[in-house]
C-alpha positions as CSV (number, residue, x, y, z in Angstrom):
1,M,101.1,195.6,37.3
2,D,103.2,198.5,38.5
3,K,102.3,201.9,37.5
4,L,105.7,203.4,36.7
5,D,106.2,206.3,34.4
6,L,108.6,206.4,31.8
7,F,110.5,209.7,30.6
8,K,112.5,210.9,27.9
9,G,116.2,209.8,28.5
10,Q,115.5,206.4,30.3
11,I,117.1,203.3,28.9
12,V,114.5,200.5,28.6
13,L,114.3,197.0,27.7
14,L,111.1,195.9,25.5
15,E,109.9,192.5,25.2
16,L,108.3,192.0,22.1
17,E,106.4,188.9,20.7
18,E,109.7,187.6,19.0
19,E,112.6,189.9,20.1
20,C,113.9,192.1,22.9
21,V,115.3,195.4,22.2
22,I,117.1,197.8,24.4
23,G,117.3,201.7,24.0
24,E,116.9,205.3,25.0
25,I,113.4,206.8,25.3
26,L,113.2,209.5,22.6
27,H,109.6,210.2,22.9
28,I,106.3,208.9,24.2
29,G,103.1,209.6,22.2
30,A,100.3,211.9,23.8
31,K,97.5,209.6,24.3
32,K,98.9,207.4,21.8
33,S,100.0,203.8,22.4
34,F,103.6,204.0,20.9
35,V,107.1,204.6,22.6
36,R,110.0,205.5,19.9
37,L,113.6,204.6,21.3
38,Q,117.1,205.8,19.8
39,N,120.2,204.2,20.0
40,V,118.4,201.0,19.8
41,R,120.0,197.4,20.0
42,D,118.9,194.1,19.6
43,F,119.0,192.5,22.9
44,Q,119.6,188.9,22.1
45,S,122.7,189.5,19.6
46,N,123.5,193.1,21.1
47,L,123.9,194.3,17.4
48,P,122.9,197.9,16.8
49,I,119.4,198.5,15.1
50,C,119.9,201.9,12.8
51,G,117.6,204.8,13.1
52,N,115.0,205.6,15.6
53,Q,112.3,203.0,16.3
54,D,108.8,203.1,17.2
55,Y,107.1,200.2,19.1
56,Y,103.3,200.3,19.6
57,S,101.6,198.4,22.8
58,S,100.1,196.0,20.5
59,E,103.8,194.3,19.9
60,I,104.9,195.1,23.6
61,R,104.5,192.2,26.1
62,N,107.0,194.0,28.7
63,I,108.6,197.1,29.5
64,K,111.8,197.0,32.0
65,I,113.6,200.1,32.8
66,I,117.4,199.4,32.7
67,E,118.6,202.8,33.7
68,Q,116.7,205.5,35.5
69,S,116.6,209.1,34.7
70,N,115.2,212.6,35.6
71,P,112.0,213.1,34.1
72,S,112.6,215.8,31.4
73,E,108.8,215.2,30.2
74,T,105.7,214.9,32.0
75,N,104.5,212.2,29.7
76,S,102.9,209.4,31.7
77,T,102.8,205.8,30.3
78,S,99.3,205.3,31.2
79,E,98.2,204.8,27.6
80,I,101.0,202.4,26.7
81,V,101.3,200.1,30.1
82,S,97.1,199.5,30.0
83,S,97.7,196.9,27.2
84,I,100.8,195.1,28.0
85,A,101.8,192.6,30.8
86,A,104.1,194.5,33.0
87,L,106.2,197.4,33.7
88,S,109.5,196.6,36.1
89,I,112.8,197.7,36.8
90,T,115.7,195.2,35.9
91,R,117.8,193.8,38.7
92,I,121.1,194.6,36.6
93,D,122.2,197.8,35.5
94,L,123.1,198.9,31.9
95,E,126.9,199.1,32.7
96,D,126.9,195.4,33.9
97,V,124.4,194.3,30.9
98,Q,127.0,195.9,28.7
99,Q,130.1,194.2,30.3
100,I,128.5,190.8,30.1
101,F,127.7,191.1,26.3
102,D,131.2,192.2,25.4
103,Q,132.4,189.1,27.1
104,I,129.8,187.1,25.2
105,T,131.1,188.9,21.9
106,A,134.8,188.2,23.1
107,H,134.5,184.7,24.3
108,V,137.6,182.6,23.3
109,F,136.4,179.4,21.4
110,I,139.0,176.4,21.8
111,H,138.9,173.3,19.9
112,Q,142.3,172.1,20.3
113,T,145.2,172.2,22.5
114,D,147.1,175.0,21.0
115,I,148.3,178.4,22.1
116,K,144.8,179.6,22.9
117,Y,144.1,176.4,25.2
118,H,147.4,177.0,27.2
119,D,146.7,180.5,27.6
120,A,143.1,179.5,29.0
121,I,144.4,177.1,31.3
122,K,147.2,179.3,32.8
123,Y,144.5,182.0,33.4
124,L,141.7,179.5,34.8
125,K,144.2,178.3,37.3
126,T,144.6,181.7,38.9
127,Q,140.9,181.9,39.4
128,K,138.9,180.9,42.6
129,L,135.5,181.5,41.3
130,I,134.0,180.1,38.0
131,A,130.8,179.3,36.3
132,L,130.0,176.2,34.3
133,A,127.8,175.2,31.7
134,M,127.5,172.3,29.1
135,E,125.8,171.6,25.9
136,G,124.3,168.7,24.6
137,I,123.9,166.9,28.3
138,A,119.9,166.7,28.6
139,G,120.5,162.9,28.9
140,G,123.1,162.9,31.5
141,R,125.5,160.1,31.0
142,H,123.3,158.7,28.4
143,A,123.3,161.8,26.4
144,T,124.2,161.3,22.5
145,A,126.4,164.0,22.0
146,P,128.1,166.1,24.9
147,S,129.2,169.2,22.9
148,L,130.6,172.2,24.4
149,L,131.8,173.0,28.1
150,S,131.6,176.8,28.8
151,I,133.6,178.4,31.6
152,A,133.1,181.9,32.7
153,T,135.0,184.3,35.5
154,T,134.2,187.7,36.0
155,E,136.2,188.9,33.2
156,R,136.2,186.0,30.6
157,I,134.3,183.3,28.9
158,Y,135.8,180.3,27.5
159,V,134.1,177.7,25.3
160,F,136.0,174.4,24.9
161,D,134.6,172.1,22.2
162,V,134.8,168.6,24.1
163,M,133.5,166.7,21.3
164,W,136.7,167.3,19.2
165,M,139.2,167.3,22.0
166,N,137.4,165.7,25.0
167,I,138.2,167.1,28.7
168,T,141.8,167.3,29.1
169,N,143.7,166.7,32.6
170,D,144.3,170.3,33.1
171,L,140.6,170.7,32.8
172,K,140.0,167.9,35.0
173,A,142.2,169.6,37.5
174,I,140.3,172.7,37.6
175,L,136.8,171.2,37.5
176,A,137.9,169.3,40.8
177,S,140.1,171.8,42.4
178,S,139.2,172.4,46.0
179,K,140.7,175.9,45.8
180,V,137.8,176.7,43.3
181,R,134.2,177.6,44.0
182,R,131.9,176.8,41.0
183,V,128.5,177.9,40.0
184,V,126.1,175.9,37.9
185,H,122.4,175.4,37.1
186,N,120.9,172.3,37.6
187,G,124.2,170.6,38.1
188,R,123.1,167.0,38.6
189,L,123.2,166.6,34.8
190,L,126.3,168.3,34.4
191,E,128.1,166.3,37.2
192,D,126.9,162.9,35.7
193,V,128.2,163.6,32.4
194,L,131.5,164.6,33.7
195,K,131.9,161.8,36.0
196,H,130.8,159.1,33.9
197,R,131.4,160.0,30.4
198,Y,134.9,161.9,31.1
199,G,136.1,160.8,34.4
200,A,136.1,164.4,35.6
201,P,134.0,164.6,38.6
202,L,133.2,168.2,40.1
203,G,134.3,169.5,43.2
204,K,132.0,171.8,45.3
205,C,129.4,173.8,43.4
206,F,126.7,176.4,44.1
207,D,123.7,175.3,42.2
208,T,121.4,178.2,41.3
209,L,118.5,175.7,40.8
210,V,119.0,174.3,44.4
211,A,119.1,177.6,46.0
212,H,115.9,178.6,44.0
213,I,114.5,175.5,45.3
214,A,115.7,176.0,48.8
215,T,114.3,179.5,49.1
216,T,110.9,179.0,47.4
217,E,107.7,177.8,49.6
218,N,105.4,175.5,47.8
219,Y,107.9,174.8,45.0
220,D,106.4,172.2,42.3
221,D,108.5,169.3,42.3
222,R,108.0,168.3,38.5
223,N,109.2,171.7,37.6
224,E,113.1,172.2,37.0
225,L,113.3,175.8,36.4
226,T,115.7,176.5,33.5
227,I,118.4,179.1,33.6
228,Q,116.4,181.4,31.2
229,Q,113.5,181.0,33.7
230,C,115.6,181.7,36.6
231,L,117.3,184.9,35.2
232,S,114.0,186.0,34.4
233,K,112.5,185.6,37.6
234,Y,115.4,186.9,39.9
235,L,117.4,189.5,37.4
236,N,114.0,190.5,35.5
237,L,115.5,189.9,32.1
238,P,113.4,189.0,29.4
239,S,111.8,185.5,29.2
240,N,112.6,185.2,25.6
241,F,116.4,186.1,25.9
242,F,118.0,182.8,24.7
243,N,117.3,181.4,21.0
244,G,116.0,178.0,21.9
245,T,116.2,177.0,18.3
246,V,120.2,176.9,18.6
247,T,121.6,173.2,18.6
248,F,125.2,172.3,19.2
249,A,125.7,168.8,17.4
250,N,126.8,169.7,13.8
251,R,130.6,170.7,13.0
252,P,132.1,173.1,12.3
253,L,130.3,175.6,14.7
254,N,129.3,179.0,13.4
255,D,129.3,182.3,15.5
256,I,125.9,182.2,16.5
257,Q,126.2,178.5,18.0
258,R,129.5,179.8,19.9
259,K,127.8,182.8,21.1
260,A,124.6,181.0,22.3
261,A,126.8,178.7,24.4
262,A,128.7,181.6,25.9
263,K,125.6,183.3,26.6
264,N,124.1,180.1,28.6
265,V,126.9,180.7,31.2
266,A,127.6,184.5,31.1
267,F,124.8,185.4,33.8
268,L,125.6,182.6,36.1
269,L,127.8,184.5,38.4
270,T,125.5,187.4,38.6
271,L,122.8,185.3,39.5
272,Q,124.6,183.6,42.1
273,D,125.6,186.9,43.6
274,Y,121.8,188.2,43.5
275,L,120.9,184.8,45.3
276,V,123.1,184.7,48.0
277,H,122.8,188.5,49.0
278,E,119.3,189.4,48.1
279,V,117.5,186.3,48.7
280,M,119.3,183.8,51.2
281,L,121.0,186.7,53.4
282,E,118.4,189.1,53.1
283,S,117.5,189.1,56.8
284,F,121.3,188.9,57.6
285,Y,121.6,192.2,56.1
286,R,118.6,193.7,57.3
287,S,120.2,192.9,60.8
288,C,123.8,194.3,59.8
289,N,122.0,197.5,58.8
290,R,120.1,197.7,61.9
291,Y,123.3,197.4,63.9
292,G,125.4,199.5,61.6
293,T,123.1,202.5,61.9
294,S,122.4,202.0,65.8
295,L,124.9,204.8,66.9
296,A,125.0,207.0,64.0
297,G,121.1,207.0,63.8
298,G,120.6,208.8,67.5
299,D,120.8,212.5,67.7
300,E,121.1,212.5,71.1
301,H,124.9,213.1,72.1
302,F,124.7,212.0,75.7
303,T,123.2,208.8,74.5
304,S,125.9,208.3,72.1
305,I,128.3,208.5,75.0
306,M,126.9,205.9,76.8
307,K,126.6,203.4,74.1
308,L,130.3,203.9,73.7
309,S,131.0,203.0,77.0
310,K,133.1,200.2,77.8
311,G,131.0,197.0,78.4
312,R,127.7,199.3,77.4
313,N,127.1,198.3,73.6
314,E,123.5,197.3,74.4
315,D,122.9,197.1,70.5
316,L,124.5,193.7,70.3
317,I,121.5,192.3,72.0
318,E,119.5,193.6,69.2
319,I,121.4,191.5,66.7
320,D,119.3,188.6,65.5
321,R,120.8,185.3,65.4
322,F,121.7,184.3,62.0
323,K,119.6,182.3,59.6
324,L,119.6,181.4,56.2
325,N,116.3,182.4,54.3
326,I,115.2,178.8,54.4
327,I,112.5,177.1,56.3
328,K,112.5,173.3,56.9
329,R,109.5,171.3,55.6
330,P,108.3,168.4,57.9
331,I,109.3,164.7,56.1
332,T,106.2,163.3,54.6
333,N,107.8,160.1,53.2
334,T,110.6,158.6,55.1
335,N,112.1,157.1,51.9
336,V,113.0,160.6,50.7
337,L,115.8,162.9,52.0
338,P,114.4,166.2,53.8
339,R,114.5,169.2,51.8
340,S,114.4,172.7,52.9
341,R,112.2,175.5,51.7
342,A,111.6,179.2,52.5
343,E,109.7,182.3,51.3
């Protein structure tokens, strides 16, 4: 368990037994196992919680630091962290979290081909990167009630009620376009439903589940990590961030259901960015940094002159040949396609 100190003014995320809250530390009890927060919000709904709130170690499962601050108090968290699971720093900052929550709140719900639909299609046709998620597809093409198709960009989230309006030709064109890069999680279910239930095959996709498996050594083949588990593992978001009790089969849908669908797609682009640039390309960026500082990092004036001489860029020799952070595992079954794994 990380022994990090908490200080007044830090923004923290507390993972409790049945909820998550985010707020600013106002006070840490000296030799008492509680932390007092101000400007508190429920992290699942992003709704404010009035007044200052005290949370005791007995109800805190995890503390995650969202935003660091300069210590204004010397209070240590040793009394608090001694009885909780973990203390860590999230890999997504407060500004990004708030922006995504704003997008979830402002999502556009579309259930018919009206002006909102045409505005959405016009906007989506200008986008080169989208995230996709679909509700009610647990059985793939055999699912009883495919319900919602959610599409997220870096700025907006659209939730299409395909149970009512089906998947239009405009949406099919966007889903299949070679000009669009798509991000999904566990895309085989999504593609099976789209292709066989709606005649809408997907174009090239980045699958965050595949990225996780390909970069994880000794992965459990029988365990399909959910999007919630991936967000908890890679972005360090709470494990109970999503409301698993929400269903999408009944109509009309309420605001809670629509926001839940928007939330299921909202963090996919951020997750993809982290997997690509912090996991899969980790060694590549390390090589870039080493080469980038190879000239500026030296204090010797004469050495820098020699390095700048024509044909004397010896630092090029030190560049590692590019390799994805993926390790190939020997094939043990000739009837199974090979799979790549990595640390």
